[in-house]
C-alpha positions in Angstrom: -106.0 186.7 60.7 -106.7 185.2 57.1 -110.2 184.2 55.8 -112.2 181.3 57.5 -115.0 178.8 56.7 -118.5 179.0 58.0 -117.9 175.9 59.7 -116.6 176.9 63.1 -118.2 179.9 63.2 -121.7 178.6 62.7 -121.3 175.5 64.8 -120.1 178.0 67.6 -123.3 180.1 67.1 -125.6 177.0 67.0 -124.5 175.6 70.1 -124.3 179.0 71.9 -127.6 180.3 70.8 -127.0 183.3 68.5 -126.5 183.9 65.1 -123.6 185.2 62.8 -124.4 188.2 60.2 -124.1 188.1 56.8 -124.1 191.4 55.4 -123.8 192.0 51.8 -120.8 194.0 50.1 -120.8 195.9 47.0 -117.9 197.9 46.8 -115.0 199.2 49.1 -116.9 201.4 51.2 -119.5 198.4 51.7 -116.6 196.3 53.0 -114.3 198.3 55.0 -117.6 199.5 56.8 -118.5 196.3 57.9 -115.4 194.9 58.8 -114.6 198.0 61.0 -118.0 197.3 62.8 -117.0 193.6 63.4 -113.6 194.3 65.0 -115.1 197.1 67.0 -117.9 194.8 68.2 -115.8 191.7 68.4 -118.0 190.0 66.1 -117.6 187.0 63.7 -119.1 188.2 60.5 -119.4 187.0 56.5 -119.1 189.0 54.0 -121.8 188.0 51.3 -121.1 188.5 47.3 -123.9 187.9 44.8 -123.0 186.8 41.4 -124.3 190.5 40.5 -122.2 192.2 43.2 -119.2 190.0 41.9 -119.6 191.1 38.2 -120.0 194.4 39.2 -116.6 194.6 41.3 -115.1 193.1 37.8 -114.6 189.6 39.1 -114.4 187.0 42.1 -110.8 187.2 42.1 -110.8 191.2 42.1 -113.2 190.7 45.5 -111.1 188.3 47.2 -107.9 190.2 46.9 -109.6 193.3 47.9 -111.1 191.8 51.1 -107.5 189.7 52.0 -105.8 193.0 51.5 -108.2 195.0 53.9 -108.2 192.4 56.7 -104.5 193.0 56.6 -104.3 196.9 56.4 -107.4 197.3 58.9 -105.7 194.8 61.5 -109.0 192.7 61.5 -108.5 190.0 64.2 -112.2 188.5 64.4 -113.2 185.5 62.0 -114.2 186.9 58.5 -115.8 184.4 55.8 -115.9 185.7 52.4 -119.4 183.7 50.9 -120.8 183.3 47.4 -124.5 184.4 47.9 -127.0 182.3 46.0 -124.4 181.2 43.8 -125.3 179.1 40.6 -123.3 175.9 39.7 -120.8 177.2 37.2 -120.7 180.6 39.9 -119.7 178.3 42.8 -116.8 176.9 41.2 -115.7 180.0 39.9 -115.7 181.9 43.3 -113.9 178.7 44.8 -111.0 179.3 42.0 -111.1 182.8 43.0 -110.3 182.0 46.9 -113.5 182.3 48.7 -113.6 180.6 51.7 -117.6 179.7 51.5 -120.0 178.9 49.2 -123.7 178.6 48.4 -125.1 176.7 46.1 -128.6 177.8 45.3 -130.0 174.8 43.7 -133.7 175.3 44.9 -134.8 176.2 41.5 -134.1 172.7 40.2 -136.0 169.5 40.8 -134.9 168.0 44.2 -133.0 165.4 42.6 -131.0 167.6 40.7 -130.3 169.9 43.5 -129.2 166.9 45.6 -127.1 165.7 42.9 -125.1 168.9 42.3 -124.8 169.7 45.9 -123.5 166.4 46.6 -120.7 167.0 44.0 -120.0 170.8 45.4 -119.6 169.3 49.3 -117.1 166.9 48.1 -115.2 169.6 46.5 -115.2 172.0 49.3 -114.5 169.3 51.6 -111.9 168.5 49.5 -110.5 172.1 50.0 -111.4 173.1 53.5 -114.2 175.3 52.3 -117.8 175.4 53.8 -120.9 175.2 51.7 -124.6 176.3 52.3 -127.2 174.7 50.3 -131.0 176.0 49.9 -134.3 174.0 49.7 -137.7 176.0 48.9 -137.1 179.5 47.1 -136.7 182.4 49.1 -139.2 185.0 48.0 -138.7 188.1 46.5 -135.7 189.1 44.3 -131.8 188.5 43.9 -129.8 189.5 41.0 -132.9 188.7 38.6 -133.7 185.3 40.0 -137.1 185.9 41.6 -138.5 183.2 44.2 -142.0 183.2 45.5 -141.4 182.7 49.1 -141.9 178.8 49.0 -142.2 176.7 52.4 -139.4 174.3 52.2 -140.4 170.5 52.6 -138.8 169.0 56.2 -137.9 165.8 53.9 -136.5 167.3 51.3 -134.2 169.6 53.9 -133.4 166.4 55.7 -132.2 164.9 52.0 -130.0 167.8 51.5 -128.6 168.0 55.0 -127.7 164.5 55.1 -125.1 165.2 52.2 -123.1 166.7 54.8 -123.6 170.6 53.9 -122.3 172.9 56.4 -125.3 175.2 56.7 -129.0 174.9 55.2 -131.2 177.9 54.2 -135.0 176.6 54.0 -137.6 178.8 52.5 -140.1 179.5 55.6 -142.0 182.4 54.0 -138.9 184.7 54.2 -138.2 187.1 51.2 -135.4 189.2 49.9 -136.2 192.9 49.5 -138.9 194.7 51.7 -141.5 192.9 53.2 -145.0 194.0 52.1 -147.7 195.3 54.5 -149.8 191.7 53.9 -146.9 189.5 54.6 -148.0 186.6 56.7 -144.6 186.5 58.8 -142.0 183.2 59.2 -144.0 180.0 59.5 -142.3 178.6 63.0 -144.2 175.5 62.6 -142.2 174.2 59.9 -138.9 175.6 60.8 -139.5 173.3 64.1 -139.9 170.5 61.6 -136.8 171.4 59.7 -135.1 172.1 62.7 -135.8 168.4 64.1 -134.5 166.3 61.2 -131.7 168.3 60.2 -130.3 169.0 63.7 -127.3 169.6 64.4 -126.7 171.4 61.0 -127.2 175.1 61.6 -130.0 176.9 59.4 -129.8 180.0 57.7 -132.5 182.8 57.4 -132.4 184.8 54.4 -134.2 188.1 53.8 -133.1 189.5 57.3 -134.3 193.0 56.5 -137.7 193.8 57.6 -138.3 190.8 59.9 -139.5 191.7 63.3 -137.0 191.5 65.9 -139.1 189.1 68.3 -139.4 186.7 64.9 -135.5 187.0 64.4 -135.1 185.6 68.2 -137.3 183.1 67.8 -135.6 181.5 64.5 -132.3 182.0 66.4 -133.7 179.7 69.2 -134.9 177.2 66.7 -131.5 176.7 65.0 -130.9 179.5 62.8 -127.3 180.2 63.3 -127.1 182.5 59.9 -129.4 185.7 59.2 -128.4 187.5 55.9 -128.9 191.1 56.0 -128.4 193.0 52.3 -131.5 195.3 51.6 -131.2 197.2 54.9 -127.9 198.2 54.3 -128.4 199.4 50.9 -131.9 201.7 52.4 -129.9 203.2 55.1 -127.0 204.1 52.4 -129.6 205.5 50.3 -131.3 207.7 52.9 -128.3 209.1 54.1 -126.6 210.0 50.7 -130.2 211.8 49.9 -130.1 213.8 52.7 -126.8 214.9 51.9 -127.2 215.8 48.8 -130.7 217.5 49.8 -128.9 219.7 52.2 -126.7 221.0 49.7 -123.7 219.8 51.4 -122.0 218.4 47.7 -122.0 222.3 46.8 -120.0 223.3 49.7 -116.4 223.6 49.7 -115.2 219.9 48.4 -118.4 218.5 49.4 -118.9 216.8 45.9 -115.5 214.6 47.0 -116.6 211.1 47.1 -115.0 210.6 50.1 -117.2 213.1 51.5 -120.0 212.5 49.5 -120.3 208.5 50.7 -119.1 209.1 54.3 -122.9 209.6 55.7 -124.0 206.5 53.8 -121.1 204.7 55.2 -121.9 205.9 58.8 -125.1 204.8 58.3 -124.2 200.9 57.0 -122.2 201.0 60.2 -124.8 201.9 62.5 -126.9 199.2 60.8 -124.5 196.5 61.4 -123.7 197.5 65.1 -127.6 196.9 65.4 -128.1 193.7 63.7 -125.3 192.2 65.4 -126.7 193.3 68.8 -129.9 192.0 67.8 -127.9 188.2 66.5 -126.5 188.3 69.9 -122.8 187.8 67.6 -121.0 191.0 69.8 -118.2 189.6 71.7 -118.2 186.2 70.3 -115.0 186.5 68.1 
């Protein structure tokens, strides 16, 4: 199966009361690990690519071709979307040209009128090309590729205005943040989430910053229209931890333990396990 948009997978999740995970990729190992687990668990999956990650992997076209080739060589049968994460207006167009199947345009830092105007243009372009488009209202807290958001609470009226443009899915700030959650984090604002859901239904909603949100909050958010949940930091943390343990145990000094295929293997297995656990929590297992 080739790349697909988010439209069908997120609508099915919305109607079925579960969420599809977006797991960000940073290199070949990340991509392979996530795809193998998705196939193993028979779960649809979204491969998220930030603009910084695309640059690190030498460009959007390289990412597209790597993923397409991997789908073929690994014989992946589950639905897979290649999704630009927190794309700028310019980055969105570059990713579209390179063959991404889904785009997130993050116009949350613009005045709402400009966010709406740019989103409207990209919705039209995406519809013309058969792609899906995610929009954002209310900046997500934390840092993503140098863009820092303060964990804003989105205005339900603004969410409705953007949703009415015909976006595929909508990311709305409800107190969630990127990266590690601080000890004094107040949690998700479910009162606002309910208001947003009420005025945007049946548009599926997105929960960014999925690492560190308590499981009960995740399940409650899914019950209130969240059909896509983003995970990035957790995979980075478990990869780093497993790699550190491998080196601290001196295994890189044993035989050919320095071979990157061996050096990176524990981290890859840690990513696989993290993805399995998230798919189970999100309810997407056997939903392909």
